[in-house]
C-alpha positions, 0 to 999 in steps of 0.5 A: 500500500502506497499513499497515492493508492490510499488517496485514490481509494478514498472517494471523498478526496477525489474532488476539492481539497479536504484539510479537516482530518483532525475532525473527520478522516474520510474512509477508504473503500476497503474500510467501509467494505470491511464494515459492510461485509461484517454486517451482511455476514452477521445479518444474512448468514446467521444460523443455529450453527453460527450464533450471532453473539458468538460472531460478534464476540469473536469480532470484539476479541479480534479487534481488541487484540489488533488495537492493543498491538497497535498502541503497545498494550495487552488485549485485556487492557483495551475496551471498545468504545463509541468515541473518545468522549465515551472513553473519558466519561467511562473513567469519570463515571467509574471513580467514587468521587467525594465532595472536595476531590479535585480534577485537573485539566488544561485550558487546551482541552476539547469539550470531550475533556471538559464537559465530564468535569463540569458535571462533577463540579456541579456535584462538589468536585473541584476542577483546577484548570492549568493555564497555558501559553501557545499550546504549551504546558509549564511542568512546574505550574502543572506540578503545582496544580496537581497537588492533592488531585485525584485525577488529571486529564490532558491531551497528547496532541492539542486540538487548538495548536497541534502541539505535542504535550510531554505526555510521559513527563506530565504522567510522572508528575501526576503519579508523584502527586498520587493522581491518576493520569487520563490522556485524550489521544484522539489526535495521535493514532494514524499520524504519529506513533503511539505507545501507551506503555511508554507513556505510563498513563493510567488510561488513554482514550482515542478513536479511529474516525480521524487520522486512522480514516476509520468509521464513526463509532470505532473508539477505544479505551486503554486502561492499565490492568491494575487500575482497571481492576480498581475501578467500578463502572456505573454502567453494567451489562453482560459484556462488563461482567464475568458471568452475566447470570451470577448474583452478585455479579463480578466485573470482568478483569481488565478494561473489558468491564467498561464495555456494556452490551450489544453494540454493533461490531461493524465500526470496530471491524472497520477500525481494525481494517483501518489500522492494518492499512496505516500499519502497511504504509507505516506510521513513521512514513506518514509522520514524515510526510505530514511534517514536510507538508505542514512545514510547507504550509507554515512557511507560507503563513506570516509568523504573526498569524501562526498559533501553531509552532513554525515547525509544526508538531502534527498535522494540525496548523492553526492560523489567525484570521479576522473572521474564522467562520467567514473564512471557512465559508469562503474557502468552502466556496473554493472547495477547500475544507478547513474548520474554525476554532472557538479558541483561539480565534483562528482557522485550523487546517488538518494535513494528512499524509494523503494531502497533495502539495498542490492542495497546500499551495491552493490553501496558501493562495486562497489565504493571501487576501487575509494578510492584506 
């Protein structure tokens, strides 16, 4: 598999310049076909000898193993979720919070990493927000904030600036303070290497519908084995427990306790296919190609307009404009797809390895009027 083949096999990329992979990565045909084939088999070929629950559970098991191999974990440390938001909420809802407990987050978090804590705040949990500058976290300020905290939540790659946060260092600081470390990694898989074991985090939430080019609904949650066994999810179903008919029930060992019931395996079958495709090309090759393309983009933007680093650290490049929503609409009329950000006041281009150099140049040409 080569990058040009992957692009050619992705119908949504055939017309216009799509530069919004940080929100949604359009899927290639074989990812969609993997999901479609599973649904057809599951619904059309089920017999007394081909139990639909056995087929589904076999698919869950295969996908957990594939995801675990991709992120550097063991299969029993992976739960299949709907999304990153679902994964973060699963952890938030599995802790026995008490009034006065503290959660720490940064001011760079996506709503997936802010809304669960807002709910807890209404129930008496303290939420400390670490203020940042230019997409960077000061480790000393972070260390001060996490003192006495029960959990910290931060992003591996910021959705606002495309900066890479020092995950291992921040996890170590959290652990030294006695806090659990939960990482929002949704902007990592598919564009940068990921090794949750090296990170040392207690939990990592992500999904496959962005840089992996998977389908919506194909999320996953890594939870360290020992940490998982210490947590008690609020939602319980037959996939969460060892024996569904036992009274009292016993949670399944490891991360599987965060799964619940009869979710459609098709998005996760597609996730495994998407991982296979990315692995075949090579994440390192993808990361290098993205580095070249984003460097070209950043070099064409006036320094004072860049919110992202001059040498971008991911496929996300954030550019200040006077009216982000109007600029997004204007670019869309020229068949260039980017998105507006609420904070900072900017547009964000998400550049994948399948992006063409000509598309970068087209975007720069279209932005010329913004600098006047």
